[in-house]
C-alpha positions in Angstrom: 0.0 0.0 0.0 1.6 3.2 -1.1 0.3 6.8 -0.8 1.0 10.0 -2.5 0.3 13.0 -0.3 -0.2 16.3 -2.1 -0.6 19.2 0.3 1.0 22.7 0.1 0.6 23.7 3.7 3.9 22.6 5.4 2.3 22.0 8.9 -0.5 19.9 7.6 1.8 18.1 5.2 4.0 17.1 8.2 1.0 15.9 10.1 -0.1 13.8 7.1 3.3 12.3 6.8 3.4 11.5 10.5 0.0 9.9 10.2 1.0 7.8 7.2 4.2 6.6 9.0 2.3 5.7 12.2 -0.3 3.7 10.2 2.5 1.8 8.4 1.8 3.2 4.9 4.6 3.7 2.4 4.3 7.3 1.1 5.7 10.0 -1.1 4.8 13.6 -0.6 4.6 16.8 -2.7 3.8 20.4 -2.0 2.9 21.4 -5.5 1.2 20.5 -8.8 4.3 20.0 -10.9 6.1 17.7 -8.5 2.9 15.7 -7.9 2.4 15.3 -11.7 6.0 14.1 -12.0 5.6 11.5 -9.3 2.3 10.3 -10.7 3.9 9.8 -14.1 6.7 7.8 -12.6 4.9 5.7 -10.0 1.6 3.8 -9.6 0.1 4.8 -6.2 -2.7 2.9 -4.5 -4.2 6.1 -3.1 -3.6 9.8 -3.7 -4.5 12.2 -0.9 -5.0 15.4 -2.9 -5.3 19.0 -1.9 -7.2 21.1 -4.5 -5.5 24.5 -3.9 -1.9 24.2 -5.0 0.6 27.1 -5.5 1.5 26.2 -9.1 -1.7 24.5 -10.3 -5.0 22.9 -9.4 -5.8 19.5 -8.0 -8.7 19.2 -10.4 -6.2 19.3 -13.2 -4.4 16.3 -11.7 -7.7 14.4 -11.6 -8.4 15.2 -15.3 -4.9 14.0 -16.2 -5.4 10.7 -14.3 -8.8 10.2 -16.1 -7.3 10.9 -19.5 -4.4 8.5 -19.0 -6.8 5.8 -17.7 -5.0 5.4 -14.4 -7.0 3.8 -11.6 -5.4 5.4 -8.6 -7.7 5.8 -5.6 -8.1 9.6 -4.9 -9.3 11.3 -1.8 -9.7 15.1 -2.1 -8.8 17.2 0.8 -10.2 20.7 0.6 -11.2 23.7 2.6 -14.0 24.2 0.0 -17.3 22.8 1.3 -19.6 23.7 -1.6 -21.7 21.0 -3.3 -20.4 22.2 -6.7 -16.8 21.5 -5.7 -17.7 18.1 -4.3 -19.7 17.1 -7.5 -16.9 18.4 -9.7 -14.2 16.4 -7.9 -16.3 13.2 -7.8 -17.3 13.7 -11.4 -13.7 13.9 -12.4 -13.1 10.5 -10.8 -12.2 11.1 -7.2 -13.3 8.3 -4.8 -14.0 10.6 -1.9 -14.1 14.2 -0.7 -13.0 15.2 2.8 -13.5 18.8 4.0 -10.9 20.5 6.2 -10.5 20.3 9.1 -10.9 16.6 9.4 -10.1 13.7 11.8 -7.2 11.5 10.9 -9.2 8.5 12.0 -11.8 9.4 9.4 -9.2 9.8 6.7 -7.7 6.4 7.6 -11.1 4.8 7.4 -11.6 6.2 3.9 -8.2 5.1 2.7 -8.9 1.6 3.9 -12.2 1.6 2.1 -10.4 2.5 -1.1 -7.9 -0.4 -0.5 -10.7 -2.8 -0.1 -12.4 -1.7 -3.3 -9.1 -1.9 -5.2 -8.5 -5.4 -3.8 -11.9 -6.5 -4.9 -11.5 -5.1 -8.4 -8.1 -6.7 -9.1 -9.8 -10.1 -9.1 -11.1 -10.6 -12.6 -13.5 -13.4 -11.6 -14.7 -13.8 -8.1 -16.6 -16.9 -6.9 -18.8 -17.0 -3.8 -21.0 -20.1 -3.3 -22.7 -20.4 -6.7 -22.4 -16.7 -7.5 -19.9 -15.6 -10.2 -18.8 -11.9 -10.1 -17.0 -10.1 -12.9 -16.1 -6.7 -11.2 -14.9 -4.8 -14.2 -18.1 -5.4 -16.2 -20.4 -5.2 -13.1 -21.8 -8.6 -13.8 -23.1 -11.2 -11.2 -24.6 -14.4 -12.2 -25.6 -17.8 -10.8 -23.3 -20.6 -11.9 -22.4 -18.6 -15.1 -22.5 -15.1 -16.5 -24.7 -16.0 -19.5 -27.8 -14.5 -17.8 -26.5 -12.0 -15.2 -28.8 -10.8 -12.5 -30.0 -7.3 -13.0 -28.7 -5.0 -10.3 -28.6 -1.2 -10.0 -25.1 0.3 -9.5 -25.7 0.8 -5.8 -27.1 -2.8 -5.4 -24.0 -4.2 -7.2 -21.7 -2.1 -5.0 -23.5 -3.1 -1.8 -23.5 -6.9 -2.7 -19.8 -6.7 -3.8 -18.9 -5.1 -0.5 -20.8 -7.7 1.5 -19.1 -10.6 -0.4 -15.7 -9.1 -0.1 -16.2 -8.9 3.7 -18.2 -12.1 4.1 -16.2 -13.2 7.1 -17.4 -10.4 9.3 -20.6 -8.5 10.2 -20.8 -5.1 8.6 -22.6 -2.3 10.6 -25.3 -0.3 9.0 -23.1 2.8 9.3 -20.2 1.2 7.4 -22.5 -0.1 4.6 -24.1 3.3 4.3 -20.8 5.2 4.2 -19.3 2.8 1.7 -22.2 3.2 -0.8 -23.1 6.9 -0.2 -19.8 8.3 1.0 -19.9 12.0 2.0 -23.6 12.3 1.4 -24.7 9.7 4.0 -25.0 12.6 6.5 -27.8 14.0 4.5 -29.9 10.9 5.0 -32.6 11.2 7.7 -32.7 7.4 8.4 -31.4 4.1 7.2 -34.5 3.4 5.2 -32.6 3.8 2.0 -30.2 1.0 3.1 -33.0 -1.3 4.2 -34.7 -1.0 0.8 -31.5 -1.9 -1.0 -31.0 -4.9 1.3 -34.6 -6.0 0.6 -34.1 -5.7 -3.2 -30.9 -7.7 -3.0 -32.5 -10.5 -1.0 -35.4 -10.7 -3.4 -33.3 -10.7 -6.6 -30.8 -13.3 -5.2 -33.7 -15.6 -4.2 -35.4 -15.3 -7.5 -32.1 -16.1 -9.3 -31.5 -19.2 -7.2 -28.4 -17.9 -5.4 -27.2 -20.2 -2.6 -26.5 -17.2 -0.3 -28.2 -15.4 2.5 -27.9 -11.9 3.7 -28.5 -12.2 7.5 -29.6 -9.3 9.7 -27.5 -9.5 12.9 -29.7 -7.8 15.4 -28.4 -4.6 16.8 -25.2 -4.7 14.6 -25.7 -5.0 10.9 -25.6 -7.5 8.1 -23.5 -10.5 7.0 -23.7 -12.5 3.8 -23.2 -16.3 4.1 -23.2 -19.3 1.7 -26.0 -21.7 2.5 
């Protein structure tokens, strides 16, 4: 796991470096656009922690370059800007997450680890779980084969993939909601949106003949198991 930390404020950059070292991440750091672009051209990072306001450029331009080159680095934007337009722009350019300053390092760490889990899942071209076959790159899930894939929405696919990738543990409602809806989970008034997604998944899996169950662990969350 290797990070690139792009931050122009010296004190915050030092704090981010200390955090990365404490958590056991390998990392490079940069205080500007040009040096960050050079490092990205030379190395393949698992996750880029990216400030938007840089002295010699703009973090959005780095996102655009990554998108044009087809690179799949995970990107977490750090920004003092808290407007919805900036968030939508960053996410629209391919960022995985958007964290507004000031922030807690524990929250940053949780989001980095979420990106690691997603990347680990996507690197497996074909995933088998019970009689389910998952093709992550094409967003296909079928029973026994992929000739007649089950029809899932993007959020349903992401939720089911996350459950399968973590099938050995119980996932809390909060972690599931944060994984699927990211920064915007705070805008939800309840977990009704999550419950409806789980209901849809259970129904579609049963109708398709999948030998799996999504169990509600009372007071904690959900876990998927093979029958």
